[in-house]
mmCIF file of the N, C-alpha and C atoms, coordinates in Angstrom:
data_MODEL
# 
_entry.id   MODEL 
# 
loop_
_atom_site.group_PDB 
_atom_site.id 
_atom_site.type_symbol 
_atom_site.label_atom_id 
_atom_site.label_alt_id 
_atom_site.label_comp_id 
_atom_site.label_asym_id 
_atom_site.label_entity_id 
_atom_site.label_seq_id 
_atom_site.pdbx_PDB_ins_code 
_atom_site.Cartn_x 
_atom_site.Cartn_y 
_atom_site.Cartn_z 
_atom_site.occupancy 
_atom_site.B_iso_or_equiv 
_atom_site.pdbx_formal_charge 
_atom_site.auth_seq_id 
_atom_site.auth_comp_id 
_atom_site.auth_asym_id 
_atom_site.auth_atom_id 
_atom_site.pdbx_PDB_model_num 
ATOM 1   N N  . MET A 1 1  ? -3.875  3.522   16.128  1.00 0.00 ? 1  MET A N  1 
ATOM 2   C CA . MET A 1 1  ? -4.491  3.790   14.749  1.00 0.00 ? 1  MET A CA 1 
ATOM 3   C C  . MET A 1 1  ? -5.938  3.165   14.456  1.00 0.00 ? 1  MET A C  1 
ATOM 4   N N  . THR A 1 2  ? -6.557  3.872   14.050  1.00 0.00 ? 2  THR A N  1 
ATOM 5   C CA . THR A 1 2  ? -7.948  3.523   13.653  1.00 0.00 ? 2  THR A CA 1 
ATOM 6   C C  . THR A 1 2  ? -7.744  2.876   12.189  1.00 0.00 ? 2  THR A C  1 
ATOM 7   N N  . GLU A 1 3  ? -8.685  1.625   11.988  1.00 0.00 ? 3  GLU A N  1 
ATOM 8   C CA . GLU A 1 3  ? -8.552  0.992   10.978  1.00 0.00 ? 3  GLU A CA 1 
ATOM 9   C C  . GLU A 1 3  ? -10.052 0.968   10.137  1.00 0.00 ? 3  GLU A C  1 
ATOM 10  N N  . VAL A 1 4  ? -9.993  1.265   9.067   1.00 0.00 ? 4  VAL A N  1 
ATOM 11  C CA . VAL A 1 4  ? -11.390 1.023   8.300   1.00 0.00 ? 4  VAL A CA 1 
ATOM 12  C C  . VAL A 1 4  ? -11.211 0.101   7.383   1.00 0.00 ? 4  VAL A C  1 
ATOM 13  N N  . ARG A 1 5  ? -11.979 -0.889  7.079   1.00 0.00 ? 5  ARG A N  1 
ATOM 14  C CA . ARG A 1 5  ? -11.691 -1.978  6.168   1.00 0.00 ? 5  ARG A CA 1 
ATOM 15  C C  . ARG A 1 5  ? -12.785 -1.884  5.108   1.00 0.00 ? 5  ARG A C  1 
ATOM 16  N N  . LEU A 1 6  ? -12.235 -2.063  3.788   1.00 0.00 ? 6  LEU A N  1 
ATOM 17  C CA . LEU A 1 6  ? -13.025 -2.229  2.601   1.00 0.00 ? 6  LEU A CA 1 
ATOM 18  C C  . LEU A 1 6  ? -12.812 -3.574  2.212   1.00 0.00 ? 6  LEU A C  1 
ATOM 19  N N  . SER A 1 7  ? -13.883 -4.436  2.008   1.00 0.00 ? 7  SER A N  1 
ATOM 20  C CA . SER A 1 7  ? -13.906 -5.675  1.606   1.00 0.00 ? 7  SER A CA 1 
ATOM 21  C C  . SER A 1 7  ? -14.898 -5.859  0.525   1.00 0.00 ? 7  SER A C  1 
ATOM 22  N N  . GLU A 1 8  ? -14.753 -6.998  -0.176  1.00 0.00 ? 8  GLU A N  1 
ATOM 23  C CA . GLU A 1 8  ? -15.725 -7.174  -1.301  1.00 0.00 ? 8  GLU A CA 1 
ATOM 24  C C  . GLU A 1 8  ? -16.085 -8.988  -1.032  1.00 0.00 ? 8  GLU A C  1 
ATOM 25  N N  . ALA A 1 9  ? -17.322 -9.103  -1.595  1.00 0.00 ? 9  ALA A N  1 
ATOM 26  C CA . ALA A 1 9  ? -17.677 -10.713 -1.307  1.00 0.00 ? 9  ALA A CA 1 
ATOM 27  C C  . ALA A 1 9  ? -18.349 -11.069 -2.578  1.00 0.00 ? 9  ALA A C  1 
ATOM 28  N N  . PRO A 1 10 ? -18.286 -12.193 -3.303  1.00 0.00 ? 10 PRO A N  1 
ATOM 29  C CA . PRO A 1 10 ? -18.996 -12.647 -4.431  1.00 0.00 ? 10 PRO A CA 1 
ATOM 30  C C  . PRO A 1 10 ? -20.481 -12.257 -4.197  1.00 0.00 ? 10 PRO A C  1 
ATOM 31  N N  . HIS A 1 11 ? -21.385 -12.129 -5.088  1.00 0.00 ? 11 HIS A N  1 
ATOM 32  C CA . HIS A 1 11 ? -22.710 -12.019 -4.904  1.00 0.00 ? 11 HIS A CA 1 
ATOM 33  C C  . HIS A 1 11 ? -23.486 -12.464 -6.553  1.00 0.00 ? 11 HIS A C  1 
ATOM 34  N N  . GLY A 1 12 ? -23.710 -13.535 -6.459  1.00 0.00 ? 12 GLY A N  1 
ATOM 35  C CA . GLY A 1 12 ? -24.154 -14.197 -7.670  1.00 0.00 ? 12 GLY A CA 1 
ATOM 36  C C  . GLY A 1 12 ? -22.622 -14.159 -8.661  1.00 0.00 ? 12 GLY A C  1 
ATOM 37  N N  . ASN A 1 13 ? -22.830 -13.491 -9.791  1.00 0.00 ? 13 ASN A N  1 
ATOM 38  C CA . ASN A 1 13 ? -21.434 -13.513 -10.789 1.00 0.00 ? 13 ASN A CA 1 
ATOM 39  C C  . ASN A 1 13 ? -21.284 -11.731 -10.767 1.00 0.00 ? 13 ASN A C  1 
ATOM 40  N N  . ARG A 1 14 ? -21.435 -11.306 -9.624  1.00 0.00 ? 14 ARG A N  1 
ATOM 41  C CA . ARG A 1 14 ? -21.074 -9.894  -9.382  1.00 0.00 ? 14 ARG A CA 1 
ATOM 42  C C  . ARG A 1 14 ? -20.455 -9.786  -8.052  1.00 0.00 ? 14 ARG A C  1 
ATOM 43  N N  . ALA A 1 15 ? -20.124 -8.599  -7.502  1.00 0.00 ? 15 ALA A N  1 
ATOM 44  C CA . ALA A 1 15 ? -19.428 -8.357  -6.369  1.00 0.00 ? 15 ALA A CA 1 
ATOM 45  C C  . ALA A 1 15 ? -20.052 -7.392  -5.641  1.00 0.00 ? 15 ALA A C  1 
ATOM 46  N N  . LYS A 1 16 ? -20.035 -7.370  -4.258  1.00 0.00 ? 16 LYS A N  1 
ATOM 47  C CA . LYS A 1 16 ? -20.770 -6.639  -3.436  1.00 0.00 ? 16 LYS A CA 1 
ATOM 48  C C  . LYS A 1 16 ? -19.683 -6.157  -2.158  1.00 0.00 ? 16 LYS A C  1 
ATOM 49  N N  . SER A 1 17 ? -19.635 -5.045  -1.997  1.00 0.00 ? 17 SER A N  1 
ATOM 50  C CA . SER A 1 17 ? -18.764 -4.351  -1.080  1.00 0.00 ? 17 SER A CA 1 
ATOM 51  C C  . SER A 1 17 ? -18.968 -3.980  0.216   1.00 0.00 ? 17 SER A C  1 
ATOM 52  N N  . THR A 1 18 ? -18.142 -4.077  1.273   1.00 0.00 ? 18 THR A N  1 
ATOM 53  C CA . THR A 1 18 ? -18.686 -3.811  2.644   1.00 0.00 ? 18 THR A CA 1 
ATOM 54  C C  . THR A 1 18 ? -17.674 -2.797  3.237   1.00 0.00 ? 18 THR A C  1 
ATOM 55  N N  . VAL A 1 19 ? -18.038 -1.930  4.248   1.00 0.00 ? 19 VAL A N  1 
ATOM 56  C CA . VAL A 1 19 ? -17.126 -0.899  4.696   1.00 0.00 ? 19 VAL A CA 1 
ATOM 57  C C  . VAL A 1 19 ? -17.314 -1.449  6.164   1.00 0.00 ? 19 VAL A C  1 
ATOM 58  N N  . SER A 1 20 ? -16.287 -1.746  7.018   1.00 0.00 ? 20 SER A N  1 
ATOM 59  C CA . SER A 1 20 ? -16.312 -2.083  8.429   1.00 0.00 ? 20 SER A CA 1 
ATOM 60  C C  . SER A 1 20 ? -15.556 -1.237  9.097   1.00 0.00 ? 20 SER A C  1 
ATOM 61  N N  . PHE A 1 21 ? -16.156 -0.574  10.278  1.00 0.00 ? 21 PHE A N  1 
ATOM 62  C CA . PHE A 1 21 ? -15.666 0.316   10.874  1.00 0.00 ? 21 PHE A CA 1 
ATOM 63  C C  . PHE A 1 21 ? -14.853 -0.377  12.368  1.00 0.00 ? 21 PHE A C  1 
ATOM 64  N N  . PRO A 1 22 ? -13.961 0.161   13.110  1.00 0.00 ? 22 PRO A N  1 
ATOM 65  C CA . PRO A 1 22 ? -13.335 -0.570  14.280  1.00 0.00 ? 22 PRO A CA 1 
ATOM 66  C C  . PRO A 1 22 ? -14.436 -0.731  15.565  1.00 0.00 ? 22 PRO A C  1 
ATOM 67  N N  . ASN A 1 23 ? -15.594 -0.064  15.550  1.00 0.00 ? 23 ASN A N  1 
ATOM 68  C CA . ASN A 1 23 ? -16.545 -0.137  16.578  1.00 0.00 ? 23 ASN A CA 1 
ATOM 69  C C  . ASN A 1 23 ? -17.654 -1.495  16.174  1.00 0.00 ? 23 ASN A C  1 
ATOM 70  N N  . GLY A 1 24 ? -17.176 -2.098  15.213  1.00 0.00 ? 24 GLY A N  1 
ATOM 71  C CA . GLY A 1 24 ? -18.083 -3.327  14.713  1.00 0.00 ? 24 GLY A CA 1 
ATOM 72  C C  . GLY A 1 24 ? -19.178 -2.798  13.760  1.00 0.00 ? 24 GLY A C  1 
ATOM 73  N N  . VAL A 1 25 ? -19.465 -1.719  13.636  1.00 0.00 ? 25 VAL A N  1 
ATOM 74  C CA . VAL A 1 25 ? -20.184 -1.343  12.471  1.00 0.00 ? 25 VAL A CA 1 
ATOM 75  C C  . VAL A 1 25 ? -19.911 -1.443  11.189  1.00 0.00 ? 25 VAL A C  1 
ATOM 76  N N  . SER A 1 26 ? -20.836 -2.156  10.229  1.00 0.00 ? 26 SER A N  1 
ATOM 77  C CA . SER A 1 26 ? -20.585 -2.188  8.844   1.00 0.00 ? 26 SER A CA 1 
ATOM 78  C C  . SER A 1 26 ? -21.748 -1.793  8.025   1.00 0.00 ? 26 SER A C  1 
ATOM 79  N N  . MET A 1 27 ? -21.262 -1.700  6.799   1.00 0.00 ? 27 MET A N  1 
ATOM 80  C CA . MET A 1 27 ? -22.311 -1.030  5.850   1.00 0.00 ? 27 MET A CA 1 
ATOM 81  C C  . MET A 1 27 ? -21.932 -1.874  4.491   1.00 0.00 ? 27 MET A C  1 
ATOM 82  N N  . SER A 1 28 ? -22.810 -2.536  4.120   1.00 0.00 ? 28 SER A N  1 
ATOM 83  C CA . SER A 1 28 ? -22.885 -3.299  2.880   1.00 0.00 ? 28 SER A CA 1 
ATOM 84  C C  . SER A 1 28 ? -23.606 -2.467  1.623   1.00 0.00 ? 28 SER A C  1 
ATOM 85  N N  . SER A 1 29 ? -22.999 -2.638  0.376   1.00 0.00 ? 29 SER A N  1 
ATOM 86  C CA . SER A 1 29 ? -23.884 -1.886  -0.515  1.00 0.00 ? 29 SER A CA 1 
ATOM 87  C C  . SER A 1 29 ? -24.924 -2.686  -0.937  1.00 0.00 ? 29 SER A C  1 
ATOM 88  N N  . ALA A 1 30 ? -26.090 -1.878  -1.189  1.00 0.00 ? 30 ALA A N  1 
ATOM 89  C CA . ALA A 1 30 ? -27.066 -2.571  -1.775  1.00 0.00 ? 30 ALA A CA 1 
ATOM 90  C C  . ALA A 1 30 ? -27.102 -2.994  -3.111  1.00 0.00 ? 30 ALA A C  1 
ATOM 91  N N  . GLU A 1 31 ? -26.136 -2.450  -3.762  1.00 0.00 ? 31 GLU A N  1 
ATOM 92  C CA . GLU A 1 31 ? -25.802 -2.854  -5.015  1.00 0.00 ? 31 GLU A CA 1 
ATOM 93  C C  . GLU A 1 31 ? -24.684 -3.824  -5.258  1.00 0.00 ? 31 GLU A C  1 
ATOM 94  N N  . THR A 1 32 ? -24.635 -4.307  -6.498  1.00 0.00 ? 32 THR A N  1 
ATOM 95  C CA . THR A 1 32 ? -23.626 -5.238  -6.995  1.00 0.00 ? 32 THR A CA 1 
ATOM 96  C C  . THR A 1 32 ? -23.027 -4.530  -8.081  1.00 0.00 ? 32 THR A C  1 
ATOM 97  N N  . TYR A 1 33 ? -21.680 -5.127  -8.335  1.00 0.00 ? 33 TYR A N  1 
ATOM 98  C CA . TYR A 1 33 ? -20.882 -4.287  -9.400  1.00 0.00 ? 33 TYR A CA 1 
ATOM 99  C C  . TYR A 1 33 ? -20.148 -5.556  -10.069 1.00 0.00 ? 33 TYR A C  1 
ATOM 100 N N  . PRO A 1 34 ? -20.106 -5.231  -11.453 1.00 0.00 ? 34 PRO A N  1 
ATOM 101 C CA . PRO A 1 34 ? -19.444 -6.462  -12.253 1.00 0.00 ? 34 PRO A CA 1 
ATOM 102 C C  . PRO A 1 34 ? -17.820 -6.833  -11.877 1.00 0.00 ? 34 PRO A C  1 
ATOM 103 N N  . THR A 1 35 ? -17.300 -5.854  -11.361 1.00 0.00 ? 35 THR A N  1 
ATOM 104 C CA . THR A 1 35 ? -15.963 -6.486  -11.016 1.00 0.00 ? 35 THR A CA 1 
ATOM 105 C C  . THR A 1 35 ? -15.694 -5.995  -9.413  1.00 0.00 ? 35 THR A C  1 
ATOM 106 N N  . VAL A 1 36 ? -14.698 -6.805  -8.984  1.00 0.00 ? 36 VAL A N  1 
ATOM 107 C CA . VAL A 1 36 ? -14.164 -6.501  -7.537  1.00 0.00 ? 36 VAL A CA 1 
ATOM 108 C C  . VAL A 1 36 ? -13.530 -4.887  -7.352  1.00 0.00 ? 36 VAL A C  1 
ATOM 109 N N  . SER A 1 37 ? -12.851 -4.427  -8.314  1.00 0.00 ? 37 SER A N  1 
ATOM 110 C CA . SER A 1 37 ? -12.370 -3.136  -8.243  1.00 0.00 ? 37 SER A CA 1 
ATOM 111 C C  . SER A 1 37 ? -13.467 -2.039  -8.164  1.00 0.00 ? 37 SER A C  1 
ATOM 112 N N  . GLU A 1 38 ? -14.622 -2.389  -8.914  1.00 0.00 ? 38 GLU A N  1 
ATOM 113 C CA . GLU A 1 38 ? -15.584 -1.433  -9.173  1.00 0.00 ? 38 GLU A CA 1 
ATOM 114 C C  . GLU A 1 38 ? -16.397 -1.454  -7.889  1.00 0.00 ? 38 GLU A C  1 
ATOM 115 N N  . ALA A 1 39 ? -16.617 -2.687  -7.249  1.00 0.00 ? 39 ALA A N  1 
ATOM 116 C CA . ALA A 1 39 ? -17.222 -2.767  -5.821  1.00 0.00 ? 39 ALA A CA 1 
ATOM 117 C C  . ALA A 1 39 ? -16.586 -1.913  -4.919  1.00 0.00 ? 39 ALA A C  1 
ATOM 118 N N  . LEU A 1 40 ? -15.305 -2.074  -4.644  1.00 0.00 ? 40 LEU A N  1 
ATOM 119 C CA . LEU A 1 40 ? -14.323 -1.537  -3.713  1.00 0.00 ? 40 LEU A CA 1 
ATOM 120 C C  . LEU A 1 40 ? -14.291 -0.022  -3.923  1.00 0.00 ? 40 LEU A C  1 
ATOM 121 N N  . ALA A 1 41 ? -14.191 0.366   -4.916  1.00 0.00 ? 41 ALA A N  1 
ATOM 122 C CA . ALA A 1 41 ? -14.380 1.706   -5.267  1.00 0.00 ? 41 ALA A CA 1 
ATOM 123 C C  . ALA A 1 41 ? -15.454 2.268   -4.929  1.00 0.00 ? 41 ALA A C  1 
ATOM 124 N N  . ALA A 1 42 ? -16.662 1.699   -5.210  1.00 0.00 ? 42 ALA A N  1 
ATOM 125 C CA . ALA A 1 42 ? -17.961 2.216   -4.905  1.00 0.00 ? 42 ALA A CA 1 
ATOM 126 C C  . ALA A 1 42 ? -17.949 2.356   -3.073  1.00 0.00 ? 42 ALA A C  1 
ATOM 127 N N  . ALA A 1 43 ? -17.542 1.365   -2.597  1.00 0.00 ? 43 ALA A N  1 
ATOM 128 C CA . ALA A 1 43 ? -17.512 1.326   -1.225  1.00 0.00 ? 43 ALA A CA 1 
ATOM 129 C C  . ALA A 1 43 ? -16.343 2.770   -0.553  1.00 0.00 ? 43 ALA A C  1 
ATOM 130 N N  . ALA A 1 44 ? -15.367 2.921   -1.222  1.00 0.00 ? 44 ALA A N  1 
ATOM 131 C CA . ALA A 1 44 ? -14.679 3.905   -0.713  1.00 0.00 ? 44 ALA A CA 1 
ATOM 132 C C  . ALA A 1 44 ? -15.340 5.217   -1.030  1.00 0.00 ? 44 ALA A C  1 
ATOM 133 N N  . LEU A 1 45 ? -15.763 5.219   -2.058  1.00 0.00 ? 45 LEU A N  1 
ATOM 134 C CA . LEU A 1 45 ? -16.487 6.791   -2.467  1.00 0.00 ? 45 LEU A CA 1 
ATOM 135 C C  . LEU A 1 45 ? -17.738 7.116   -1.488  1.00 0.00 ? 45 LEU A C  1 
ATOM 136 N N  . LYS A 1 46 ? -18.517 5.885   -1.152  1.00 0.00 ? 46 LYS A N  1 
ATOM 137 C CA . LYS A 1 46 ? -19.583 6.120   -0.107  1.00 0.00 ? 46 LYS A CA 1 
ATOM 138 C C  . LYS A 1 46 ? -18.928 6.489   1.133   1.00 0.00 ? 46 LYS A C  1 
ATOM 139 N N  . LEU A 1 47 ? -17.747 5.963   1.559   1.00 0.00 ? 47 LEU A N  1 
ATOM 140 C CA . LEU A 1 47 ? -16.907 6.312   2.746   1.00 0.00 ? 47 LEU A CA 1 
ATOM 141 C C  . LEU A 1 47 ? -16.651 7.938   2.839   1.00 0.00 ? 47 LEU A C  1 
ATOM 142 N N  . LEU A 1 48 ? -16.024 8.211   1.567   1.00 0.00 ? 48 LEU A N  1 
ATOM 143 C CA . LEU A 1 48 ? -15.797 9.693   1.419   1.00 0.00 ? 48 LEU A CA 1 
ATOM 144 C C  . LEU A 1 48 ? -16.841 10.635  1.564   1.00 0.00 ? 48 LEU A C  1 
ATOM 145 N N  . ASP A 1 49 ? -18.158 9.947   1.256   1.00 0.00 ? 49 ASP A N  1 
ATOM 146 C CA . ASP A 1 49 ? -19.353 10.995  1.377   1.00 0.00 ? 49 ASP A CA 1 
ATOM 147 C C  . ASP A 1 49 ? -19.962 11.253  2.921   1.00 0.00 ? 49 ASP A C  1 
ATOM 148 N N  . MET A 1 50 ? -19.201 10.540  3.846   1.00 0.00 ? 50 MET A N  1 
ATOM 149 C CA . MET A 1 50 ? -19.381 10.808  5.122   1.00 0.00 ? 50 MET A CA 1 
ATOM 150 C C  . MET A 1 50 ? -18.678 11.363  6.154   1.00 0.00 ? 50 MET A C  1 
ATOM 151 N N  . PRO A 1 51 ? -17.997 12.700  5.805   1.00 0.00 ? 51 PRO A N  1 
ATOM 152 C CA . PRO A 1 51 ? -17.000 13.385  6.452   1.00 0.00 ? 51 PRO A CA 1 
ATOM 153 C C  . PRO A 1 51 ? -17.349 13.364  7.925   1.00 0.00 ? 51 PRO A C  1 
ATOM 154 N N  . ASP A 1 52 ? -18.554 13.494  8.540   1.00 0.00 ? 52 ASP A N  1 
ATOM 155 C CA . ASP A 1 52 ? -18.998 13.517  9.806   1.00 0.00 ? 52 ASP A CA 1 
ATOM 156 C C  . ASP A 1 52 ? -18.416 12.395  10.403  1.00 0.00 ? 52 ASP A C  1 
ATOM 157 N N  . ARG A 1 53 ? -18.752 11.070  9.891   1.00 0.00 ? 53 ARG A N  1 
ATOM 158 C CA . ARG A 1 53 ? -18.164 9.738   10.289  1.00 0.00 ? 53 ARG A CA 1 
ATOM 159 C C  . ARG A 1 53 ? -16.827 9.722   10.599  1.00 0.00 ? 53 ARG A C  1 
ATOM 160 N N  . LEU A 1 54 ? -16.176 10.240  9.520   1.00 0.00 ? 54 LEU A N  1 
ATOM 161 C CA . LEU A 1 54 ? -14.515 10.066  9.496   1.00 0.00 ? 54 LEU A CA 1 
ATOM 162 C C  . LEU A 1 54 ? -13.877 11.010  10.453  1.00 0.00 ? 54 LEU A C  1 
ATOM 163 N N  . ALA A 1 55 ? -14.626 12.199  10.659  1.00 0.00 ? 55 ALA A N  1 
ATOM 164 C CA . ALA A 1 55 ? -14.161 12.921  11.678  1.00 0.00 ? 55 ALA A CA 1 
ATOM 165 C C  . ALA A 1 55 ? -14.452 12.657  13.199  1.00 0.00 ? 55 ALA A C  1 
ATOM 166 N N  . ARG A 1 56 ? -15.530 11.683  13.366  1.00 0.00 ? 56 ARG A N  1 
ATOM 167 C CA . ARG A 1 56 ? -15.528 11.233  14.701  1.00 0.00 ? 56 ARG A CA 1 
ATOM 168 C C  . ARG A 1 56 ? -14.395 10.035  14.846  1.00 0.00 ? 56 ARG A C  1 
ATOM 169 N N  . LEU A 1 57 ? -14.127 9.281   13.926  1.00 0.00 ? 57 LEU A N  1 
ATOM 170 C CA . LEU A 1 57 ? -13.064 8.391   14.090  1.00 0.00 ? 57 LEU A CA 1 
ATOM 171 C C  . LEU A 1 57 ? -11.824 9.146   14.315  1.00 0.00 ? 57 LEU A C  1 
ATOM 172 N N  . ASP A 1 58 ? -11.561 10.195  13.967  1.00 0.00 ? 58 ASP A N  1 
ATOM 173 C CA . ASP A 1 58 ? -10.223 10.958  14.171  1.00 0.00 ? 58 ASP A CA 1 
ATOM 174 C C  . ASP A 1 58 ? -10.325 11.245  15.467  1.00 0.00 ? 58 ASP A C  1 
ATOM 175 N N  . GLN A 1 59 ? -11.293 11.831  15.998  1.00 0.00 ? 59 GLN A N  1 
ATOM 176 C CA . GLN A 1 59 ? -11.648 12.154  17.334  1.00 0.00 ? 59 GLN A CA 1 
ATOM 177 C C  . GLN A 1 59 ? -11.427 10.808  18.498  1.00 0.00 ? 59 GLN A C  1 
ATOM 178 N N  . ALA A 1 60 ? -11.959 9.830   17.998  1.00 0.00 ? 60 ALA A N  1 
ATOM 179 C CA . ALA A 1 60 ? -11.900 8.581   18.893  1.00 0.00 ? 60 ALA A CA 1 
ATOM 180 C C  . ALA A 1 60 ? -10.385 8.067   18.944  1.00 0.00 ? 60 ALA A C  1 
ATOM 181 N N  . ALA A 1 61 ? -9.741  8.162   17.789  1.00 0.00 ? 61 ALA A N  1 
ATOM 182 C CA . ALA A 1 61 ? -8.224  7.877   17.811  1.00 0.00 ? 61 ALA A CA 1 
ATOM 183 C C  . ALA A 1 61 ? -7.315  8.674   18.706  1.00 0.00 ? 61 ALA A C  1 
ATOM 184 N N  . LYS A 1 62 ? -7.819  9.917   18.828  1.00 0.00 ? 62 LYS A N  1 
ATOM 185 C CA . LYS A 1 62 ? -7.100  10.807  19.742  1.00 0.00 ? 62 LYS A CA 1 
ATOM 186 C C  . LYS A 1 62 ? -6.958  10.801  21.104  1.00 0.00 ? 62 LYS A C  1 
ATOM 187 N N  . VAL A 1 63 ? -8.279  10.126  21.590  1.00 0.00 ? 63 VAL A N  1 
ATOM 188 C CA . VAL A 1 63 ? -8.611  10.027  22.720  1.00 0.00 ? 63 VAL A CA 1 
ATOM 189 C C  . VAL A 1 63 ? -7.664  9.008   23.681  1.00 0.00 ? 63 VAL A C  1 
ATOM 190 N N  . PRO A 1 64 ? -6.998  9.290   24.721  1.00 0.00 ? 64 PRO A N  1 
ATOM 191 C CA . PRO A 1 64 ? -6.051  8.449   25.258  1.00 0.00 ? 64 PRO A CA 1 
ATOM 192 C C  . PRO A 1 64 ? -6.716  7.232   25.959  1.00 0.00 ? 64 PRO A C  1 
ATOM 193 N N  . LYS A 1 65 ? -6.415  6.053   25.854  1.00 0.00 ? 65 LYS A N  1 
ATOM 194 C CA . LYS A 1 65 ? -7.231  4.931   26.542  1.00 0.00 ? 65 LYS A CA 1 
ATOM 195 C C  . LYS A 1 65 ? -6.734  4.758   27.783  1.00 0.00 ? 65 LYS A C  1 
ATOM 196 N N  . LEU A 1 66 ? -7.397  4.703   28.762  1.00 0.00 ? 66 LEU A N  1 
ATOM 197 C CA . LEU A 1 66 ? -6.952  4.310   30.303  1.00 0.00 ? 66 LEU A CA 1 
ATOM 198 C C  . LEU A 1 66 ? -6.969  3.147   30.897  1.00 0.00 ? 66 LEU A C  1 
# 
């Protein structure tokens, strides 16, 4: 199963989000948000705006490992 992680970290008195892919690539938001839930929601929405990357993750998960 392919796992994509959404995480947050404090950034001053605000929160910053990161999306991490299984191949080691991660993207952090340039923006900060007042709450953790807003930061995570923003990261999730950005991920959904990349259907081509999600499709490639699905394809990679279907390839049998030798």
